[in-house]
N, C-alpha and C positions, 0 to 999 in steps of 0.2 A: 702346533695346535692339533689336537686329535680330531678324528672324523666326527666324533660325537659333539665336540664343541662347535665345529663348522656347521653341522646340521642344526644345532640349537641356535646359533647366530643367524643362520638363514631363515629359520622359522620365526624368530623374533622380528627380523626385518620384514618378513611377509605380513605378519600380524600388524605391525606398526604401519605399514603402507595401507593395509585395508582399513584400519581405524582412521587414518588421516583422511581417506576418501569419505568415510561416513561423517566425520566431524566437519569436513569442508563442503558437504552436500548442502545444496540450497534448501532453505526452509521457507516455503511460501507463507505469506501473511495476508489474509483478507481483512480489509478495513471498511468501516462504515463511518463516513465523515458527514457531520451535520454542519451546514454553513448558514448563518443568519445574516442576510445582507442588510446593510444600512439602507434607510429609505432612499429610493431613487437609484440604487445600485443593483437592482435585481437583474436587469438585462446584462450589464457588464460582468456580474459575477457568474451568470449562466455561461457566458462566452468564455470566461476564464477557466471555469470548471472543464468545459469541453477542450480547451487548448491544453490544459494540464494533462488530460488523458491522452490526447493525441501526441503530445511531446514525450510523455513517459513510454508510450507504445513505440514511438520512433526510436527511442534510446534503449529499447529492449529491457525495460525495468519491470514490466508486467508479465503475468502469466497469460499466454495466448489461449489456453484451453479452459479459461474460466469466464463467466459472464461479467459484464460491466453494466451497471444500472445507475442512472441519475434520475432522481425524483424531485418534484416540486410540490410543496404543500403549504397550508396556512396554519399558523398556531392559534391558540385561543383568543388572541388579540387581533386576529385576521391579518397578521404579518407573514409575509412569504419566508419560507426557508427551503433549503435544498438538502437532499441526502444523496451522497455519491458512494457507491459500493464497487470495489474492485479488489484485485489480488496482486500484491507485489510479488515479483519473481522470487525475492528473498526478503526475509524480515529485516535484514541489515541495510536494505536499499535506502529507506528514509534517513538513516543516520549517516549515510555516505552519498547523499543525493548530489547529482551534478549541478553546476551553476545554473543551467537553464531551468531546472525544476525549482531550485531555491528562489530564483527570481519570480517565478509564477506564485510560489507560496507567499512571498512578500507582497505581491499584488493582491492576492486573495485576502490576506490579513488586513489590507487597507480598505477592502470592500465590505467587511463584516463588522458587526457590533455585538457586544455582550447583551444578552436579553434574558430577563427572568432569572438572574443569577447564574446563567449558563454562558460559557465562552462563545464568542462569535464563530469560532471554528473548533469543533469538538471531534476528536478522532478516537474511535473505539475499535480495537481488534475484535473480530467476530469469526465464528466458525460456521460454514454452511451446514445445515442439517439435511436439506434435500434440494435438489435442483431438478425441476421437471419442465417438460415442454408441453405446450398446448396442442401439439401435433397429434 
């Protein structure tokens, strides 16, 4: 094998290695989850949402450098709903969630109801536009 072929092979290997790192790089995903609790399940759902975040954090599934926000509001029928916003460390996390997270999701699904033609648990990927501090 000539020197030229060796240099070419080494160059191709280096480019392939660099591309594999780019392809394998984590792609964070921020999500906004709207949860519509069944009547009487508001407190249990709020506790489950908090436990979900704590568990995901403990399992290193979330970005530590992004905010987490859980909001409570009332819809036009004066029924409570929650909005939870956080960022997965990688967009692939939900598709490969550990059993502990899947168990919490199952519990969440049992605490929510479909409302106004909308699912009890609605997940939407979002992109932060601006994050500011009141300081």
